[in-house]
Structures are given as structure tokens and as C-alpha cells.
C-alpha positions, 0 to 999 in steps of 0.5 A: 395119691402119691405122685410116685405110684403108677397104676396099671391093669393086670389081667390074665390072657385067657377066658374073657381076655382070650382074644387079642382083638379084645385085649387090644381094645381094652388096653386102648380103654385103659389108656383113655381112663388114665391108667399108666400101664397094661400087663398080661399074664403069659400062659399057654394053657390054663385048666379049670377044676374039671380038667378042661382049658379056657380060650387063650391068646398069645400075649406077645401078639396081643400086646403088638396089636395093643401097641398099634392102638395106644400111644402112651400106656406102658405094656408088658407081661407079668410074667413071661416064664423065660425057661419056656422060651428060647431067649434069642427068640424073645430078644428079637421079639422084645426089641421089635415090640419096644421099637414099635411102641416107642419105648413102652415095653416092660418085660416081666420074667419068672421061672413059671407056675402051674405044674400041669402047663409044664409037664403036659407039654414036656417042658422042664419041671424041676424048679431049680433047673428052671432058675438056672435057665432063667438066670442064663436067659437074662444074661443072654437077653442083656447081651443081645440087647446090647447091639454088640457081638455077643457069645455065651456058654452056659449049662443050658444055652450056647451062643457061638457069636451073635449080634442083634441089631437094631438095639431096643428103643430104650437104653440101656435096655428094656426094663426087667421086672423079676417075679417070685414068691416070698419067702424064697430068698433066691428069686428075691436075690435075683430081683435085686440085680435087675430093674423091678420086683414083682413079689407074690405071697401066700396071704392077702389083705392086712396079713400081707403088709408086714411080709411085703415090707420085709420082701422089699427091705430084703431086696433093697438091702441086697441092691445096696450090698451090690452097689446098685442105686439106680431106679428100681420098680416095686410092684404091688398087686391088689384090687381097689373098688372103683365105686369107692374112691376113698377106699381105693385111695386108702389102699394104694397109699398104703402100698406107696407107703410100703415102698411100691412104685406101681399098683397093678389092679388084678382083673382076674374073673375068679377074684370077682366070683365069676367063672372065665366062661361067664358071659358077664365077666368081660362087662364087669372087668371092663367096667373097672377099667373105665372107672379109672385108677385109684385116686383118679377122681 
């Protein structure tokens, strides 16, 4: 396994993981098994085909409990739909968690997915508006994280004068990964300005390899144009067989070759052909956590 490629657990905040205590215990298991990171989705309500919902937990409260039960593993959301949040409130929450965890927080952000989750709750549904809200929200986060007096006057948000103390544990800021679906260029231009890219695609497996490489190249070219040459994370989401170390290593080596710096192991019941309400789902997914990351054996 490439020494530069770190591995993480990536799971929804619903179904078998709809309880903060369960999530925190699993984060502790992941740390013990050798994973480098532990990331949660950030949904309020997810619906099945019949229109019913599943049990959910708040990812920020769950990660707070996880931070108190772990010491080294990175923690974060991938991704938090920032247009659904008040940026100044999220600024305070993220600093609190970053300091509580001694600098282990990574914030993933995006415009949000799932139309029903937005329109049924009276949230903004226009994607272009949410994109502008995301850009403004990110600027506010960075300004409030600075610990310096800050003001902002935008289309969606206004801050006359504010100073948030203390600043984050991590400096110059909490790392921000930006999500988006290729080939939409605008979110990928946004990714280039921050600390990491979390790309989504409409294809999986071998078909994804050329478009993944294209997306990574696009963002790196934009960073070069902007004169940004600091550390930048490139995330690859996938599944690796815990009972076939050779195949697992092959998959993440392929990701590393394509430029990935993080492998996020997707632990979603549905991709294991299980319902989120299946009593076996948690045991099956916990087993994959305890088998350890690809290349660990």
C-alpha cells in the first residue's frame, strides 16, 4: 500500500448507524483496527422506496461522542450541506469539536443531495442558489475561524461585526473537503480553492477510472492556475473485500496511482445487498471495520 494513501470508514448516519452511541463505538473499533479516518454522512431524513424514513442520528453530536472515545483517528462529515446550515453556528460547532479532538476534524461540504429532504422541510431547492450559499458560507467559516474581527455582506448572509474565539486547534484552519458530481465544472472549480476534493460520479468500477483521472487533473490544473501549491487531499470512495487482502490492495493501489490521498471505504447497507432495517446489517458492516483497512495485513 502506498504510504501516502490513508484509509477511512465512510458510513451513513441512518439505519444501523442511526444511534450516536453505536457510531461512537464503531469509531473506536475503527481506530483499534488501524483505519486513519472515520466519516459520516450528514442527512436529516432519508426515505425508502415506500416513502418511509429510517432512524437517523445527528452526525455532529455522534462525532463529539466519538472524539471522546478515540485519540488518533481523523473525524468528519462527508459531506455537510452547508446551505442548510447557518454558517456562524457551524463555525462555532466545528471549532468546539476540533479543539475537543485535539485537531482531528475534517469538514466536508457540498450543496446537498436528495430533493425530498430539502423541499419537504422548506429549504432552498434551487441548485444554483445553494451553490452561491455554499460559497458565501465557506467565506464566513474561514473568516470566523481566523479569530480576528470579521464582517461580511453577501447575497444570502450578512455579518456586521463578529469575532469568534478561540480559533480552531488546527492552523491556519480546519481542513475543508468540497464535494461535487463530475462532469459539473463549477463544484470542481470550488474544490480547487480549498483543501481537498470529494468527487462523485455516475459510474462505478473500471468505467470510473478514466473520468476520475480527468476530474483530478482538472482540479490540479486549476490549483496551478491559482498559484496554490500546498497540501491538497484527493478522496476516492469505494469498497474493498476484507476477506481478500490481495484484491483490496490492488484496488487502493489503483486509487493511489490515480492521485488519491484518501481511500474512503463505503459501509452502506444497500451496497452489501442489505436493507438499512435488516438486523444483520450492523454485524456485517462492523465485521468489515474490524477486518482493517486495505493493505493492513
